N, C-alpha and C positions, 0 to 999 in steps of 0.2 A: 504493500500500500504506500510505502514511503517514497517510491520513485515516481508516483503519479504527479502530474503538474498541478493538480488541485489538492487542497488540504481540507478535507471534510470529515463529517462524523463517520465513525466506523460502524456504528450500530444505530438502528432505527426501526420503526414499525414495518413489518412485512407488508408489501403492497397487496398481497392476496388475502391474508387473514388478520393482519393488524398486530400479531404477536411480535415479540422482540426478534429482530433479524440482523443480518450482516450485510454490509454494502456490497453491491456487485463489483467484482474485482476489476472489471474493465472500465466502467463509466463512473463508479462511485456515486451514482445518483439514486438508484432503486435499492431497496432492502428486501432480503428474503430470509425466512426462518429456516429454510433448508433446501436441498436440491429438488425435492418434489414440487414445491411451490415455484421455484425458479424455472423449472421445465414447463410447468403449467402456464406461466406468465410469459414465456419466451416469445411466443408468436406476437404479442403486443409490444414487448420490450425490444425485440431485435431491430426494428427499423431505425431506432434512435440510439441504441447502445453503441458507445464508441464513436459518436458522430463528430467529435472534435479532435483536432490534432495541432500540436505546437510546431510552428515552422519559423524560419528566420530568413531575413534578407537585409541588404545594406540600407534600404530606404527606411523601413520601420523597425528593424531589429526583430526580436522575438514577438510573435503574434499567434493568434488562434484562428484556424480555418475550419470550416465545415467540410467534412469528407463525405457526407451524405446529404440528400435533401432532407431538410428538417421542417416539420409542420409547426405553424404558430401554436403557442402555448406549451411547447415542449420544455421541460426542465433540463437545462444544459449543464448546470453546476450546482453543487451544494458546498458552500465554503464556510469554514470556521475561521475566526480571526487568528493570525499568528501572534498578534499583540494588540491590546486595546489601551488607549491612553487618553487622558482628559483634555478638554479645552478647545478643540478646533471650532466648535460652533457657538461659542459665547460671544456676546457683543463686546468689542474691544473698548467701548466707552464706559462700560458698566462692570465693576468688579462683581463676581458671582460666587456665592457659596455653593460648593458642590463637593461630593465625596470623590477623592482622586482614585478610589478603587472601583466603585460601581459606576461612576460618571453620572450619577443622578443629582439634580439640584436638591439642596436641603435648606430648611429654615434654620436649623441648628446643626453644628458639627462638633466633633470631638477631635483634638489633635492626636496624631500618631505619637506614641510615647517616645519614639526614637528621633524622628526627623521633624515632627511638628506639623506636617502636612495634614489637611483636614480629612476626616472620615465621617461617614454617616453614623457609624458606631464601631467600636473596636472589634466587634464580632461580625463586621460586614462579610456577607457570603463571598465577595470577590476580593477579599484581603490578599489572596495569593498574587494578584496582579500588582499590588503596591509593594509587596514584600520583595519583588524582583529588584527594584531600584533602592528600596529603603536602606538596606544594609550598606549600599555604596555611598549614600548621602551623608554629609556632615551632620552631626547632632545639632538640633536647633536649641537656641537659648530660650526662645519664646515660640508659642504656636503661631502658625501662619493663619491669619484671619481673613484678609482680603488679598487678592492677587489678580494680575492682569492676564490677558490672553497670552502675552509673551512668556510670562512665568510658567503658565500651564504647558505651553509648547515646549519650553526648555525641560520641564519635568518629563514630558513625553519622550524627548530625545534621550534622556538618561535611561528611561525604561526600555526603549528600543535597543539602545546600546547594550544594556545588560542582558536583554533577551537573545542577543547574538550567541550567548554562552549556553542557552537553554536548548531543549530538544528541537524547537522550531528554528534555531539559529541558522542552519544551512539554507533553509528556504528564504529567510530574511536576507541573508547575504547575497541571494540571487536577484533581489529586487533592484531595479534601476535606481541609482542614487546620484548620478551625474547628468547634467544637461549637455547634450551633444553640441558640437560646433555647427552653426548653420550651414546647411547644404548649399553647394554652388548653384543648384537648380532654382533657388529662391531669387526673386527679383530684388532690386536695390532697396526698396522700402521695406519689404518683408525681412530681408537680411538685417537691416538696421534695427528693426523692431525686435527681432530675435536676439541680436547682440545686446541690446539694452536689457531684455528680459534675462538673458544669461548672466549678465553682470549683477543684476538684482538678485538672482537666485544664489549666486556665489556669496554675495554679501549676507543674505539671509542665513545661508548654511553656516558660514564662518562665525557670524555673530552669535547664533544660537549655540553652536558648539563651544565657543569661548565662554559664554555665560554658564553653560552646563558644566564646563570643567571647573568652575569656581564653586560648584555645589557639591562635587564629589569629594570624598574624604582623601582618596589617594589618586593623584593625577600624575601620569607618566607621559612621555612624548607620544607613545602610541595611543594613549587615551584620546587625545584631541582628534586624531585621524578616525578613530572609531566613532566618536561623537559626530564628526562631520558626515560620515557615511550614514549614520542614523538620521541626522537632520535632513539630508538630501532625500533619503527613502521616504520620510514622512511627508515632505512637500510634494513629491512627485507621485506617490502611490496612496495617500490617505483617503479613506472613504469615511465621510461623516456618518456618525452613528444615527440610527433611526429610533423610533419609539421613545421620543422625548428625552433621550440621553444626550449628554453634553460632552462630546469628545469625538475621536476618530479611531479607525482601526486599519491595520494592514492585512491584506489577503494574498494568498499565493497565486491561484489561478486567475482571479479577477484583475490582478495587476498586469496581466498579459494582454488584456483587451484594449484594442485601439479605440480612438474617439471617432464618432461621426455625428454631425448635427442632425442627421436623420438615421438613427441607429436601428439595428435589426434585433437587439436584445435589450432586456430591462432587468435591472437589479432590484429585488424586493426583499424585505426581511422575512425570515421564517418565524411567524408570530407564535408558533407552537413551541419554539425553543427559547430558552432564557440565556443563551450563550452567544448572542449577537451573530447568529448564523445568517448568511445571506444566500438567496437563490438567484440564479441567472435564468431568465425565461426568454424564449424566442418570442419577440414582440410582433413578428410577422413570419411568413414562410421564408426560409433561408435556403438558397440553392447550394448544392455541392460546389465547393471552390470559393465561395464567398468568405471574406474575412468577417469574423464575429465582432461586432462593435457595440459600444455603449456611448451615451452622451455624458461628457465630463461636466457639462454646464448644469448647475442646479437651478438656475433661474427659469422662471416661466416666460415663454416667448421672448428669449433674449434678443437684443438688437445685434446688428452686424458688428458694431464696435465692441460690444460686450463679449461676443463670441471670439473675436480676434484677440482680445485682451486675455481671456481665459486660456485660449490655445497657446498664445505666446508664453504665458507663465509656465506652461508645461514643456516649452521648447520646440514647438512645431507649428506649421501652417496647415490648416485643414484643407483637403482637396475633395471633400465629399460632394455628392450631387447638388446639395443646396448651395454650398459655397462656390461651386463652379458654374452655377446657373445665374446669369445676371437678372433674370426675372424672379428668382427665388421661388421656383415651382409655381409660377403664375400669380403669386401674391404681391410681388413688388413690396415686400414687407418693410424695407428700409428706404424705398424710393418715395419721392414726392413730385407734385406737378411743378414743372418749371415756371418760376415766377416771371421770367422774361416772356415766355409764350403766353402766360396767363394775362399779361397786360394787353395782349392782342386777341383775347378771347379764344385762345387755343389751349386745349388740354393735352399736354405732352408730359410723360413721365421721364424723370432723369434716371440715369443708370449709376448706381454707387460704384466708386473706384476706391479700392483699399478700404481703410476704416472710415474716413470722413470725406474724401474727395468725391466728385460727381461730374457727370457730363450729360447734357440734354441730347436726346436722340434726334431732335428736329432742328433746333436753332444752333446746336453745337456749342452753346455757352457752357462753361464749366467753372468749377471752384474747388479750392483745397479743403473746404470745411462745409458743414451743414448750413443750408440757407438761413439767413437771419430770421425769416418769417417762421421757419420750422423750429428754430431754437427758441423763439418766443413762445410757441405753442408747447414746447417741452417744459418750459418754466411754468406756464399756466396749468399744465397737467399736474406737475409736482405740487403746486400751490393748492389746487382743488383736492388732490389726494390727501394732503396733510390736513386740510380743513374737514374732510369727511371722517378722518380718524377721531375728531372731536364732536361730530354731528350727533345730536340725540337720537336720530332715526336715519342711519346711513344708508338704508335700503328703501326708505319710504318714498312717497311720490315726489316730495320736494327734492330729495337727493337725485331721483331719476331725472327730474326736469333739469337740474344743474348739469348732470353728466350729458344729457341729450343736447343741451344748449352748447356745451363744449364741442360735442361731435359735429353738430350742425354748422357751427362757426368755423370749424377746422377743415371741413370737407369742401372740395371744389364744387361750385365756383366761388363760394364765399372765402374759402381758405385754400392753402396749397396741398392739402392732404387728399387721399382717396380712401375708399371704404375698407381696404385691407392694410393700410399703413399701421405700423406697430402702435402708434399713439391711439388711434381709433380702436384697435383691437383691445388694447389695455384699458381704455375708458369703458368699453362694454363689459369687460371682465370685472372692473371695479363696480359698475352699476349693479351687477348680479351678486357682488360679494365674493368673487373668485380671484380678485387681484391681490396686491400686497396687503390690503386691508381685508381680512377674511371674516365672513359672517355666515351663520346658518341660512338655509334656504328661506326666502321670503314667501309667504302665502299670499297670492294676489287677492285683492278685495273685490275686484270687478272683472267682468268678461273682457273689457277693453284692456285693463292692465295685464291680465293673463295672456291675451293675444300679443301684446307688446313684448312681454318677457319671452314668450315662445320665439318670436322673430329675432330677438337679440341673441338667444341661444343658437338658433339656426345659423346666423351669420358667424358667430364664434366657432361653431362646429366646422363650417366650411374651411376656416383657416387651420384649425387643429388637424383636420383630415389631410390638408395639403402639406403641413410641416412636420407631422408626427406619424409614427407607425401606429397600427390599430391598438395594440396593447400599450397604452400610455396613460398616465394619470390625467392628462388634460382631456383626452378623448372621453375617458370614463366620467370625469366630473361634469363636463358640459352635457353629456347625454343624460346623466342622472338629473341635472337641473332641468333639462328639457322634459324629461319624464314627469317631474314634480309639477312643472307649470302646465303641462298638457293635462295631467290629472286634475289640477285645480280648475282648469278650463272646463273639463268634463263635469265636475261637481257643480260649477256655477251654471252650466247649461241645464243640468237637472233642475236647479232652483229656478232658472229662467223659464223652464218649460211650463211652470204653473201659470205663467202670464202670457206666453207667446203661442204661436201656431204649433199645435202638438205634433203634426206630421213633419214640419220643417225641423223642429227641435229634435225629434227622434232620429231623423236622418243625420243630423249633425252629431248626435250622441253616438250613433253606430260608427260613423266615420272616425271619431276620436278614439273609440274603443279599439278599432283596427290599428290605428296609429300607435296606441299604447302597447298593444300586443307585439307589433313589429319592432318597436323601439326596445321593448324588454328583451326580445330575442337577440338583438344586436348587443345590448348591454351584457347579457349573460355570457356571450361569446368572448368578451374582452375583459371580464372580471377575473383577477388573479389573486389580489391580496385579500386578507381576511376582512378588512373593512369593506372592500368592494363586494365580496361574496355575501356579507351580511346585508349590505344595501340591496343586493338583488333579491334576497329572501324577503325583505320588507316590501319591495315593489311587487313581488309575486303575491304577497298577502293582501296588498291594497287592491290589486286587480280582481281578486276573488269577490270583492264587495261592490263591484260596479257592473 
């Protein structure tokens, strides 16, 4: 089992009977209680068993390739963390109390008796994680009460460094820890951006290692090199912990996955496990020969500049189908209407060039940065978004009017934007409570409001379908909201039927029921997380009563 490129659980429930079983020796994904059930299940398991292979080339280094056709929803990997460490997801402006062992936020903490770092309790079930670095740290004169993200990151570097000596050490030492020199194939601007990112990476690595070396009790010349290696591995390979934990983890097989802005796989937590186990799921059908990819960007609907910045911080330029398509799969997500053409009543979209530059396809005017009119709308969006965070009813009709007013004033011919520009898309998401400001689903009060919210969802879904694979959190969330608003519309139609033409109302109700059934079938097909599966059960329950 040790020579496999993944590092997963050795035992789990048998896929046939549910009893304790051992992982399949070839794929490490399915579990069987014995040979009999493994043979019984082989016909179903054979098509996807051993469907991945590690390969290497000069362009991307080690990577994972599908060696068989893989259907959507297939579990491709089960990965346990090689090491878990605190701090990657905390707000850098706010000191946070958390347990450095289990990485959960706490109202009250107790200091470790040796090093002073905070624990939720001295009997924390994950104390072994902290014990790895604790013995190497200098004894503290006073307990650590508040600390920054930097301090947490440095503690994580020490933990990773000490884990090099543990059973998982050889796998950790295989992780990428240095940023490669920019390839000659990159353009001048790309190479310059990567050079700056590489210098920033080296500074971050060396400063974290230097700080870490002052924390350890015994520091030798080779200690600094080990800490630098640990710091580089954390920056390039860290996965932010899920399930409300505050930290990151390093994984063996997942670290080999390439980035794509339109990935063919999705990483989700195994919510039946308390060990920070992650699953890799095929988010669409994957053809044999395809590289298996995930999206390194955690942001929802990231802009071109945000994508470029994230990719540069990892030392590469993305060449995926979205980045290579000037139309961004027909959405023109980062393009706007040329203001020079607009002054002549012509609607012409510009083509983005690099991170901020642009050129009009009609009048050929160009610029090195975002148009001032678009920049002004970005500021207006940010201001409205901030005010909505303080609004007493951020999803109410008043808030809807404010967001719709922003959209109407921004979209051509009044403004320079179009209906699938990222600011318009994000404004619609905020209107529904799906943006940076997150709220529960609003229940529409009238048929008119229900119809309006249904249309907003459909427009959002068009963009999600273009930019994301089917098994994606955005697809699911928008479809779930669409189901809720369509259901509300149905219930309001029932109520309206007492006053309107019964035959007309009944036809509309039948039509809505068919829409809901079709929508539920689509949602059921893309649900993979426990939250999503529970949401499907709730929708099925609601449909029984209409």
